MDAnalysis code that builds the backbone (N, CA, C; Angstrom):
import MDAnalysis as mda
import numpy as np

u = mda.Universe.empty(342, n_residues=114, atom_resindex=np.repeat(np.arange(114), 3), trajectory=True)
u.add_TopologyAttr("name", ["N", "CA", "C"] * 114)
u.add_TopologyAttr("resid", np.arange(1, 115))
u.add_TopologyAttr("resname", ["GLY", "PRO", "ALA", "ASN", "LEU", "GLU", "PHE", "GLN", "LYS", "ASP", "ILE", "GLN", "PRO", "LEU", "LEU", "LYS", "ASN", "GLN", "LEU", "ALA", "LEU", "ALA", "LEU", "PHE", "PRO", "ALA", "GLY", "GLU", "LYS", "GLN", "VAL", "PRO", "PRO", "PHE", "ILE", "ILE", "VAL", "LEU", "GLN", "LYS", "ASN", "THR", "SER", "LEU", "ALA", "GLN", "PHE", "ASN", "GLN", "ILE", "LEU", "SER", "ARG", "LEU", "GLU", "GLU", "GLU", "PHE", "LYS", "LYS", "ASP", "PHE", "ASN", "LEU", "SER", "SER", "GLU", "SER", "TYR", "ARG", "GLN", "ALA", "ASN", "ILE", "THR", "ASN", "LEU", "LYS", "SER", "LEU", "SER", "SER", "ASP", "SER", "ASN", "TYR", "TYR", "TYR", "SER", "GLN", "ILE", "GLU", "ASP", "TYR", "LEU", "ILE", "ILE", "GLY", "ASN", "SER", "LEU", "GLU", "TRP", "LEU", "LYS", "LYS", "THR", "ILE", "ASP", "LEU", "ILE", "ILE", "LYS", "ARG"])
u.atoms.positions = np.array([
    [-31.767, 110.019, -108.882],
    [-32.130, 108.501, -108.872],
    [-30.620, 108.274, -108.878],
    [-30.366, 106.593, -108.292],
    [-29.153, 105.879, -108.868],
    [-28.692, 105.645, -110.177],
    [-28.394, 106.593, -110.947],
    [-27.808, 106.580, -112.424],
    [-29.114, 106.050, -113.045],
    [-30.451, 106.335, -113.172],
    [-31.423, 105.616, -113.788],
    [-31.440, 104.054, -113.741],
    [-31.015, 103.558, -112.601],
    [-30.743, 102.187, -112.524],
    [-32.073, 101.872, -111.609],
    [-33.061, 101.175, -112.418],
    [-34.340, 100.632, -111.593],
    [-33.697, 98.814, -111.272],
    [-33.949, 98.751, -110.054],
    [-33.293, 97.823, -109.648],
    [-34.099, 96.475, -110.046],
    [-35.220, 96.639, -110.174],
    [-35.899, 95.147, -110.780],
    [-35.375, 95.109, -111.990],
    [-35.524, 96.163, -112.881],
    [-35.548, 95.996, -114.375],
    [-34.201, 95.659, -114.527],
    [-32.865, 96.414, -114.476],
    [-31.708, 96.123, -114.679],
    [-30.865, 95.296, -113.440],
    [-31.164, 95.162, -112.428],
    [-30.326, 94.210, -111.693],
    [-30.939, 93.056, -111.443],
    [-32.372, 92.905, -110.921],
    [-32.947, 91.733, -110.201],
    [-32.485, 90.479, -111.730],
    [-32.585, 90.676, -113.061],
    [-32.726, 89.700, -114.253],
    [-30.813, 89.118, -114.086],
    [-29.851, 90.099, -113.492],
    [-28.673, 89.381, -113.393],
    [-28.698, 88.384, -112.789],
    [-29.619, 88.350, -111.393],
    [-29.442, 87.332, -110.691],
    [-30.179, 86.686, -110.763],
    [-29.520, 85.133, -110.649],
    [-30.828, 84.176, -110.728],
    [-31.061, 84.219, -109.490],
    [-32.395, 83.336, -109.051],
    [-32.935, 83.962, -107.560],
    [-32.373, 83.192, -106.517],
    [-30.873, 83.247, -106.613],
    [-30.182, 82.956, -105.436],
    [-29.638, 83.682, -104.805],
    [-30.435, 84.010, -104.033],
    [-30.012, 85.232, -103.030],
    [-29.616, 84.511, -101.581],
    [-28.459, 84.834, -100.835],
    [-28.516, 84.188, -99.307],
    [-28.013, 85.729, -98.749],
    [-28.744, 85.462, -97.766],
    [-28.133, 86.536, -96.915],
    [-27.737, 85.792, -95.044],
    [-26.558, 86.542, -95.005],
    [-25.973, 85.832, -93.738],
    [-25.781, 87.201, -92.797],
    [-26.320, 86.782, -91.336],
    [-26.180, 87.784, -90.381],
    [-25.249, 87.188, -89.414],
    [-24.324, 87.502, -88.606],
    [-23.628, 87.033, -87.883],
    [-23.654, 88.222, -86.488],
    [-23.241, 87.181, -85.296],
    [-23.630, 88.189, -84.139],
    [-22.447, 89.298, -84.165],
    [-23.023, 90.255, -83.373],
    [-22.317, 91.439, -83.150],
    [-21.900, 91.590, -81.985],
    [-20.515, 92.188, -81.578],
    [-20.540, 92.935, -79.758],
    [-21.268, 93.542, -79.571],
    [-21.463, 94.256, -78.825],
    [-22.040, 95.491, -78.124],
    [-21.698, 96.607, -78.975],
    [-22.742, 97.475, -79.073],
    [-22.964, 98.699, -79.879],
    [-22.529, 98.788, -81.200],
    [-22.306, 97.112, -81.981],
    [-22.109, 97.186, -83.098],
    [-23.074, 96.789, -84.176],
    [-22.982, 97.110, -85.296],
    [-23.948, 96.959, -86.358],
    [-23.661, 95.343, -86.659],
    [-24.739, 94.583, -86.683],
    [-24.318, 93.349, -86.947],
    [-23.777, 92.753, -88.519],
    [-22.484, 92.126, -88.264],
    [-21.960, 91.988, -89.874],
    [-22.986, 91.332, -90.489],
    [-22.916, 91.549, -91.823],
    [-23.949, 90.979, -92.726],
    [-23.218, 90.439, -93.785],
    [-23.683, 89.503, -94.412],
    [-23.229, 89.214, -95.980],
    [-24.159, 88.700, -96.856],
    [-24.275, 89.431, -98.018],
    [-25.440, 89.130, -99.241],
    [-24.576, 88.523, -99.987],
    [-24.963, 87.156, -100.416],
    [-24.554, 86.495, -101.679],
    [-25.153, 86.474, -102.823],
    [-25.151, 87.140, -103.778],
    [-26.000, 87.048, -105.327],
    [-25.437, 86.140, -106.328],
    [-26.136, 85.398, -106.691],
    [-25.224, 84.297, -108.012],
    [-25.916, 85.195, -109.169],
    [-25.041, 85.693, -110.029],
    [-25.428, 86.169, -111.263],
    [-25.486, 85.256, -112.489],
    [-26.596, 85.734, -113.588],
    [-26.597, 84.966, -114.706],
    [-26.553, 85.465, -115.518],
    [-25.584, 86.263, -115.707],
    [-25.650, 87.324, -116.910],
    [-24.156, 87.536, -117.270],
    [-23.686, 87.669, -118.629],
    [-22.531, 88.193, -119.168],
    [-21.312, 88.653, -118.020],
    [-20.528, 88.455, -118.205],
    [-19.196, 89.445, -117.195],
    [-19.439, 90.647, -117.715],
    [-19.447, 90.974, -118.854],
    [-19.153, 92.292, -119.562],
    [-20.510, 93.129, -119.189],
    [-21.744, 92.484, -119.470],
    [-23.013, 93.490, -118.698],
    [-22.786, 93.703, -117.529],
    [-22.330, 92.543, -116.939],
    [-22.445, 92.946, -115.434],
    [-21.639, 94.235, -114.654],
    [-20.303, 93.900, -115.566],
    [-19.658, 95.054, -115.279],
    [-20.036, 96.467, -115.790],
    [-20.481, 96.674, -116.452],
    [-21.349, 97.487, -117.006],
    [-22.033, 97.984, -116.072],
    [-22.829, 97.274, -115.629],
    [-23.866, 97.922, -114.572],
    [-23.076, 98.020, -113.386],
    [-22.058, 97.306, -112.941],
    [-21.366, 97.712, -111.770],
    [-20.330, 98.890, -111.553],
    [-20.095, 99.238, -113.246],
    [-19.601, 100.436, -113.136],
    [-20.147, 101.809, -112.961],
    [-21.753, 101.607, -113.435],
    [-22.562, 102.534, -113.453],
    [-22.856, 102.796, -112.106],
    [-22.906, 101.795, -111.135],
    [-23.152, 101.643, -109.683],
    [-22.056, 102.607, -108.980],
    [-21.200, 102.321, -109.469],
    [-19.880, 102.710, -108.705],
    [-19.773, 104.210, -109.160],
    [-20.238, 104.778, -110.338],
    [-20.140, 105.922, -110.342],
    [-20.815, 106.576, -109.433],
    [-22.298, 106.322, -109.205],
    [-23.180, 106.638, -107.853],
    [-22.591, 106.747, -106.804],
    [-21.871, 105.673, -106.538],
    [-21.108, 105.513, -105.251],
    [-20.472, 106.518, -104.887],
    [-19.739, 106.723, -105.614],
    [-18.576, 108.090, -105.322],
    [-18.889, 109.027, -104.957],
    [-20.367, 109.486, -105.012],
    [-21.164, 110.495, -104.740],
    [-20.929, 110.712, -103.247],
    [-21.128, 109.594, -102.486],
    [-21.703, 109.312, -101.229],
    [-20.268, 108.561, -100.491],
    [-19.534, 107.784, -101.219],
    [-18.501, 107.015, -100.713],
    [-16.991, 107.393, -101.253],
    [-16.289, 107.231, -100.121],
    [-14.839, 106.948, -101.048],
    [-14.605, 105.483, -101.351],
    [-14.179, 105.026, -102.341],
    [-13.922, 103.871, -103.071],
    [-12.626, 103.373, -103.023],
    [-12.093, 102.182, -102.615],
    [-10.879, 101.859, -102.368],
    [-10.732, 100.388, -102.715],
    [-10.013, 99.546, -103.292],
    [-9.853, 98.297, -103.400],
    [-8.492, 97.500, -102.994],
    [-8.713, 96.052, -102.556],
    [-7.469, 95.478, -102.312],
    [-7.746, 94.068, -102.844],
    [-6.495, 93.394, -103.250],
    [-6.601, 92.008, -103.814],
    [-6.698, 91.002, -102.498],
    [-7.587, 90.135, -103.064],
    [-7.643, 89.067, -102.027],
    [-7.376, 87.419, -102.488],
    [-6.781, 86.758, -102.759],
    [-6.524, 85.401, -103.458],
    [-7.050, 85.741, -104.768],
    [-8.027, 85.307, -105.901],
    [-7.927, 85.843, -106.797],
    [-9.071, 86.669, -107.088],
    [-9.460, 87.182, -105.980],
    [-11.034, 88.356, -105.981],
    [-10.205, 89.674, -105.576],
    [-10.969, 90.691, -106.294],
    [-10.575, 92.106, -106.073],
    [-11.854, 92.445, -104.971],
    [-11.401, 93.034, -103.816],
    [-12.494, 93.567, -102.837],
    [-12.774, 95.068, -102.811],
    [-13.903, 95.562, -102.990],
    [-14.167, 97.150, -102.829],
    [-14.392, 97.689, -101.641],
    [-13.783, 98.758, -101.028],
    [-14.178, 99.125, -99.951],
    [-14.741, 100.283, -99.996],
    [-16.120, 100.495, -99.396],
    [-17.286, 101.844, -99.850],
    [-17.074, 102.232, -98.325],
    [-16.580, 103.405, -98.217],
    [-16.199, 104.118, -97.043],
    [-17.316, 105.502, -96.923],
    [-18.350, 105.256, -96.081],
    [-19.293, 106.604, -96.203],
    [-18.554, 107.824, -95.614],
    [-19.112, 108.890, -96.486],
    [-18.266, 110.058, -96.499],
    [-18.790, 110.842, -95.098],
    [-19.913, 110.197, -95.514],
    [-21.111, 111.070, -93.954],
    [-20.910, 110.237, -92.533],
    [-20.617, 109.413, -92.526],
    [-20.734, 108.454, -91.192],
    [-19.327, 107.385, -91.299],
    [-19.439, 106.878, -90.074],
    [-18.157, 105.924, -90.181],
    [-18.561, 104.452, -90.784],
    [-19.310, 104.120, -91.692],
    [-19.978, 103.086, -92.002],
    [-18.751, 102.455, -93.181],
    [-18.575, 101.294, -93.341],
    [-17.824, 101.141, -94.316],
    [-18.611, 99.512, -94.836],
    [-18.856, 99.345, -96.175],
    [-19.568, 98.258, -96.974],
    [-17.982, 97.572, -97.751],
    [-18.403, 96.422, -98.352],
    [-17.493, 95.612, -99.258],
    [-18.074, 94.888, -100.220],
    [-17.396, 94.822, -101.355],
    [-18.073, 94.175, -102.351],
    [-16.900, 93.156, -103.154],
    [-17.636, 92.253, -103.444],
    [-16.500, 91.230, -104.329],
    [-17.517, 90.650, -105.392],
    [-16.646, 90.498, -106.718],
    [-17.238, 89.197, -107.345],
    [-15.872, 88.036, -107.348],
    [-16.586, 87.038, -107.450],
    [-15.670, 86.039, -107.357],
    [-16.800, 85.008, -108.291],
    [-16.133, 84.183, -109.025],
    [-16.677, 83.330, -109.889],
    [-17.776, 84.113, -110.589],
    [-19.119, 83.357, -110.521],
    [-20.411, 83.625, -110.519],
    [-20.805, 84.462, -109.638],
    [-20.452, 84.893, -108.673],
    [-21.178, 85.660, -107.373],
    [-20.528, 86.655, -107.202],
    [-21.737, 87.669, -106.638],
    [-21.401, 89.026, -106.148],
    [-21.271, 88.800, -104.867],
    [-20.676, 89.485, -103.935],
    [-20.961, 89.153, -102.459],
    [-20.587, 90.465, -102.020],
    [-21.581, 91.096, -101.143],
    [-21.802, 92.588, -100.811],
    [-22.059, 92.268, -99.177],
    [-21.140, 93.180, -98.100],
    [-21.040, 93.189, -96.949],
    [-20.586, 94.395, -96.278],
    [-20.805, 94.218, -94.536],
    [-19.981, 95.432, -93.977],
    [-19.171, 94.692, -93.435],
    [-18.543, 93.507, -93.512],
    [-17.448, 93.121, -92.519],
    [-16.578, 92.368, -93.654],
    [-15.293, 93.124, -93.896],
    [-14.018, 92.547, -94.003],
    [-14.209, 90.851, -94.070],
    [-13.719, 90.708, -92.794],
    [-13.496, 89.276, -92.528],
    [-14.159, 88.475, -93.158],
    [-15.616, 88.581, -92.716],
    [-16.374, 87.834, -93.161],
    [-16.954, 87.763, -94.727],
    [-16.391, 88.712, -95.453],
    [-16.193, 88.814, -96.887],
    [-15.391, 87.642, -97.305],
    [-14.055, 87.902, -96.759],
    [-13.267, 87.024, -97.164],
    [-13.455, 85.246, -96.894],
    [-14.199, 85.680, -95.802],
    [-14.419, 83.978, -95.253],
    [-15.219, 83.628, -96.453],
    [-16.095, 84.262, -96.817],
    [-17.324, 83.852, -97.968],
    [-16.251, 83.637, -99.101],
    [-15.522, 84.404, -99.380],
    [-14.783, 84.057, -100.807],
    [-13.710, 82.889, -100.795],
    [-13.278, 82.546, -99.714],
    [-12.979, 81.342, -98.960],
    [-13.873, 79.999, -99.321],
    [-14.686, 80.173, -99.036],
    [-15.983, 78.997, -99.173],
    [-16.321, 78.856, -100.730],
    [-16.359, 80.026, -101.410],
    [-16.921, 80.023, -102.634],
    [-15.538, 79.278, -103.710],
    [-14.279, 79.585, -103.362],
    [-13.037, 79.124, -103.930],
    [-13.019, 77.551, -103.376],
    [-13.345, 77.182, -102.594],
    [-13.151, 75.700, -102.143],
    [-14.325, 74.866, -102.772],
    [-15.468, 75.330, -102.878],
    [-16.325, 74.462, -103.496],
    [-15.802, 73.491, -104.498],
])
């Protein structure tokens, strides 16, 4: 199982019940781009600890790489078994997850502009 992480127990409390999911229109034969924005209500240290446990799990199925964008760091999870790509980033007290780098960056821009 995912590093003994129980979603409800470990992750749910980190996130205020503020979860937004945005789906964007896709071109033909494409997976629709999605972005999930989670607001976290825990200390950064606690949050990073859980994130690093998740990353250890991810490394079994994904290649991880990262890039900087504005004041955020974007992690790219590239599936080893398919051509799926996922991205996530932390900015301020938000965690953003998605399958489109372009939309992830637009979401970061919105959060920074608030």
